[in-house]
N, C-alpha and C positions, 0 to 999 in steps of 0.2 A: 179174447184174452183171460190167460188164467190167471186166478188169486197167488200174489205173494205168497209165499209162506210167512206164519204170524211167527214174528222173532222170537228167539228162545229166551226165556225170562232165565235171567242168572238169582241165583239163592244168594241174598246179600251174605254178606260177611260177617261172623258174630263181632260186637266191639270189643277190641282191646283187652282192656279190663275182665270183659267173659272167657277169653283166651287167656287168660293171666290165672284168674282163678279155676278154670280147669284142669291148669298145670300144676296148680297149689294142689288139687282135690285129687289128682292121678298121685301126686307124690304122699301123700297122706293115707290114699286106698290101698295103692301097691307097691310104693319105695319107688325113689329116684329111678333104679335102675331100670325101672319101666318104662319111665319116661321119655319118649323120640319123638322126633317129628310125626313121623308117620302114626302112632298111637295117637297123639295129641289131635292130628290130623280126623281120625278115624272117631274120636269124641265129642269131635265139635262139628264134623260135616264138611272138611274142608281137606284138599290135598298139602300133602307136605309141601310140593312147591310152591304153594299158596300163602303158606305157614313162613316160609321163608325171606318170602317178600317183606311180611311184615316183619321178620327178627332178624335175617340175614343168616345166622348161626345158632347152634344150640348153646353155644355160651352166653351169646344176647338174649336168648329165651331166659334161660336161667337168671341172669343179672335181672331184668328185667321181672321176671314173677317174684325175686327176691327184693326189687324197690318197691313194687304192688304190695306184699305182705310188711315189708318195712314202713309203708304207709298206715296200714291199718296199726299196725302196733305204736306208731308215731302219735296217731290219734287218739288212743288209748292212755298211753305216759302221757300226752298232754294233758286231760281230761284228769288223770289221777295226781298230778305235779300242779293243776289249778285248784284241788280239794281244798276243803277246809279241813283236816285235821293239822296236826304238828308236822312238823320238819320228819320229827323221826318216825312219825305212822307212815308220810309220805314216802320215803326214802326203804321203810320194809316195801310197801307195795311195790315201790319200784324194781326191789330183789326180785322178789315173786314174779312180777313180770319179764323180770330178763333170763331168769334161769329157765332153763326146758322142761316142758311138764315129765317127760320121762324119755325109757330106748326110743331113736327115732321120730322123734317130734319134728314135722316134716318141715317148719321153718329153719330148725336150725340145722335138720339134714343137708334143705339147701343150702344153708350162709355156708357150711363146711364144704361141698362140691365149688360155689363161687371162691372161696378162701383158696380153697386147694389150686382152680383153674387160671389164679390172679396171678399164678407165678411166671405165664404166657401172655397176659392181658396186656392188651395196651394201654395208651396213656390215660385215653378217655374213659375206661372201665374201671381203672386203680382209680381215677378222681370219684368215680359214681359211688364205689364202693369205701373210700375216704370218707365221703359225706353221710353214707349213713353211720358212720364210726362216729363221727364228728358229732349226729345229731344227739347221738345215744349219751356221749361224753360231756358236751356243752350244759344239757339238761341236769345231770350228774351235780356239774360244779355249781350249777345255779342252786340246787335244794341243797345243798352243803353248807354255800356263803348265806344262805340265808337264813339254814341254822344256825351260824355260827354266829350271826347280827342279829339274833333274838334269844342268842344265849342257852339254843336246847346242845347247840354240840360245843367242844372245846374247842379253842384258839388253834387253828389248822390250816394249814394252805391248800384252800380245796383243788385248786388243778393237780395239785400232787396227790392228795389224797384218793380223789376223782379214778386218779391213773392205776393206784394201786385195788385199788378196789376193782374196777373196772379186769385186772390183769386177772386177780384173785376169782371173780364171775365166770371169765372165759376159761379157764382152766377147769373150774370145776364143771361148768356147763358141757364142755366137751366130756368131759367124763360121762354124763348123764345120757349126754345125745348118744354117747357110742355104744353107751349099754357097759361100760366097764365095771365086771364085776364088783361088788361092794359096796358099791356110789349109787346111795338114793336120793330124790328131790328131797327129803326132810333132812338126809342130815346134810346136804347141802346149805340148806337156808339156815341149817343151825347154825353150820361153820362162820357162815357169813354174818351171822347176827354177831356172833360171837368177834368177830374180828371189826365191825361196826363199833359193840360197847365198847371194846379195852381201847379203842383208837378215835374215838367222835362223841362220845355220850358224854357229856359233862356230868359230874358226880358232886353229891353236893358235901361241903365239909363236915 
């Protein structure tokens, strides 16, 4: 009897986190327009069909990549908020973490694309995006409320002030991320610092 052919070894698929890290790396190195299922497949040694098994669509790939990136930012945010500094110092660190590093910041590039696609997203995708926004908001509210309770900040409605602060941060951050002429990260940090100083920092009599 002839020997049966040896079974073909299947190349194990990369872990999902490795796929998401590769997608984020491609955005950082080549820009979002270069991130396609086929290009990502070549990067990780998988077929685009296999990737679709994992992610179903490019929209889902982008959203999962954003969630992965937000997880890393969330861990960094948690560490700084749990730090030993004053509420004022930790608020400055929160703002620094929020604002893009510069034009084509990969995280903000991805976030803007997901935000744009959300017009046609289903309820599940919208809920997941809202969860990302909610985490940033809750942490900011808690930090402001802590500063108020310690007497570092004026007596303000923490939720209302956080809403206004994040609206300011979002507007400026979009300008930085898209490379709007004349808008630089350092200027944005200064503007937001002035807003916080004027509206939140307690002044001695």
